[in-house]
C-alpha positions, 0 to 999 in steps of 0.5 A: 719856318716859324720859331714855334714850329721849329721849337715844337720839332725840337721837342719832338726830336729830343724824345726820339733821339739822343742829342749830346751837343747843340751841334747834333740838334743843329745838324738834324734840323738842317738835315730836315730843311730848317734854316738855322744857326748855332746861335738860334739853336742855343736860344731855342734850347734855353727858351724850351728849358732843355737840360742835359740829363744822364741817360741809361747809356751813361752819357748826357743828352738833351731832355725837357727839364723837370721844371718845364714839364711841371709848368706845362701841367700845373693841376697835375702836381697838386693832384699827384702830390696829394693823391699818390703813395708810390710810383714804380715801373717794370719794363715799360709798365708804370704802376702808380699806387694812390689813396683809395678813390683817387686813381681816376683823377691821377690817371686823368692827369697822367694821360694829359702828359703830352710828352709822347712817353705815356701811351695810355692808363688804366685806373682802378680805385687806388692803382694805375697801370700806365703804359710807356712807349718803351723801358727808358720812357717808363724810367724817365716818367717814374723819376720825374714823378718821384722827384715831384713827390720828394720835393712836395714832402720837403715843403 
């Protein structure tokens, strides 16, 4: 199987599974019929810019890095940092408050996030409700968006 296909599958798997080690990733891929070694997995994780992040269970698991996510949506960061006032969540619902007239543009960007965490958005004039796949996805999205907003304010 091709490298790109394998790496795409790794990204899909880290969204739905909590992998604490490279061996966990390797075992899952082997189980699915991929012929890979630990060295290949190590290289893939590095190339995909995957990092270990603290999850809600208090353990560190692989996730797509904030920088990799941001790089995959270059126009998003500019729209977000120039338009969003606040980002919060309750359960799997994310509420994004924007400056008047900017909600549609931000919602279009949020809908473009292809991590599988956002199911869809509804935008008004200055507010967006985004529905996340689950509570932990909502929390992860909000944390990434808040980090982006904070890093922009420091510049």
